[in-house]
N, C-alpha and C positions, 0 to 999 in steps of 0.2 A: 940223746939226740932225737930219738923218736918222740919223747915227751915234748920237746921244743917244737917239733914239726906239728904235733897234735894240737898244741896250744895255738900255734899260728893258724892251723886250719880252722880251728873253732872260732878264732877271731874273724877270719875271712867269712866263715859261714854266718856268724852273727851279724856282720856288716851287711851281707847280701840279704839276709832275712829281714833286717831292720829296713833296708832300702825297699824291699818288696812290700813290707807292711805299710811303709810311708806312702808308696805309690798307690797301693790299694785304697788307703784312707783318703788320699787326695782325689782319686777318680770317683770314689764313692760319694764324697762331698759334692763334687761337680755334678754327678748324676742326680742326687737328691735336689740340688739347687735348680737344675733344669726342670725337673718335675714340678717343683714348687712355682717356678716362674710360669710354666705352662698353665698350671691350675689357676694361678692369679690372673693371667691374661684372659683365660676363658671366662672366669668369674666376672672380671671387669667388663668384658665384651657383652655378656648376657645382662649384666646390671645396667650398662649404658643403653642397650636396646630397650630394656624395660622402662628406663627413665625417659627415653625419647618418646616411647608410646604414651607414657603417662602425661608428659608435657603436651603431646599432640592431642590427647583426649581432653585436657583442660582447655586448650585453644579451641577445639571443636565445640565444646559446650558454650564457650563465650560467643563464638560465631553464631551458634544456633539461637542464642538469646537476642542478638542484635541484628541479624540479617533480615532485610526486608523481603527479599525474594529467595525462597528456599528451594525453588525448582532448579534442576540442573540439566544441562544438555547431555543425554546419555550417549550421544555419538562423539563426544569430545575425546580427543586423543590424549589430553592431559589428565593424569590421575587426580582424583579428588576423593573426599571422604563421603561415603554414601550414608553413613550413620554409625551406630556403635553396637557392639555385642556384649552382653552381660550374662555370666553364668553364676547365679547366686551360690550354688553349692560349692563352687571352686573359689569364690570370692575374687573373681577377675572381671574386668571391664576394659574393653579396648575399642578404639575407633577402627573402622573397616574401610580400606581403600577400594576404589571403584574397579581397579584392574590389578592383575597379578604380575609382578616382576620379582626377580631375585633380590634386587635392592630394596624394594618396598616391603618384602617379606621379612627383612631384617629389622624393620621398624614396627610393623603391626600386621595383624591378619588382613587378608586380601580376598575380595570377591573374584571368582573366576568363572562363574556360570550363574545365570538366572538373575532375576531382579526382586527387590523387596516387595513391590506392589503386584507382581504377576502371580497367577495361580499356577506356579510351576515349582521347580526345585532350585532354591537359592543355595549355592555352594560357596563355602568360605574356607580358605586354607590358612593355616598358621604354623609357624615353625614350632617344633618340639625342642625347647631348650632346657630339657629336664625339669627341675622344680623351680626354675627362676623366671620363666617367661611364657607368654602366649598359651598354646594349647598343650602344654606338657602333661597335664593331668586329666585330659578329657577321657582317657581310657577308663577312668573310675566312674564315669557317668552310667547310671542305670535307668531302667524304664521309669517313666514319669518324672524324671528330673527336668527342670525347666531351663530354657535358654531364651533370653529376651533380646530382640532386635529393635532398636529405636532409630527411626529414619530422621531426615533433616527437618521434617515438619513436626517432629516430636510425637509421632504416632508410635505406639509400642505394639510389637507383635510377639506374643508369647507362644513358644513352641514346647512340646512335650516329647522327651526322648522315647523312642520305641525300639531302637536297635543299636547295637554296638558290636562291631566286628572288624576284621582285617582283610585286606586284599593285596594282591601283587600290584606294583607300581603301574603295570600295563593295563590293569583292569579299570575301565572307565564306566562300568555299569552303575556304580553308586551315584554318578553325576546325573544321569538321565532318567533313572528309575524313580517313579512316584507311585503311590497307592491311590487308585481311584481318581487320578488327576487332581488331587488336593494339594494345597500349598504345603511344601516341605522345606526344611532347612537341613543341609548336610554339612558337617564339619569334617575337615580332612587334615591329618597331620602325619608325620613320620613316626614309625616305631624304630628308635635308634638301635635296638638290639637285634632286629632281624631284617631291617630294610623294607618291611612291608608298610602299608598305609593303614592307619587307624581311621575308621569311618564311624561317625556318629550320625544316625538318622533321627529326625524329629519331625513332628507334624504340628501345624498351626492349630491352637485351641482357643486363642483369645486375642482380640485386637481392641485397643483403646487409644 
């Protein structure tokens, strides 16, 4: 009798164990699937942003070739493209919007302080989308690396990097600080690991 009960208990245990294993495998598959879906959606989002910026850059170059009047009203409330930014070391080139909004930042880098033609500090912000977009690798820039700004009249301004550091989001000193009142370019992006801001400072060395 005890043997019959023992066999019955073993069968019940095996059934419960099998059910638990099945549930675990089922939920594990769902968990992995959700992670893969999230990664895929994130990748596609970054890829689409990069493609939009590339298309916009092509359109900008076509516009620059055929536009008769390249001067723009700086007081315009409508965003426009002030030029392009190129960083040869990182093999990136993007158009730059005249103003900064969250929606425009999803498309391409944006100017948020200064002007290309003024002897001041031109500040450009770009999203850090890891290795797929915009300013994700500017932290690797070192002293004397070059950054090229091209305006709508096809003048090129070559800047040389002289500093690379991080600040808290509330620290606005990199925006306004310049050395000897010389023309400077400041790039700003987020450090996704510590929520600080990566700052790249560069000075104008050549114009053509």
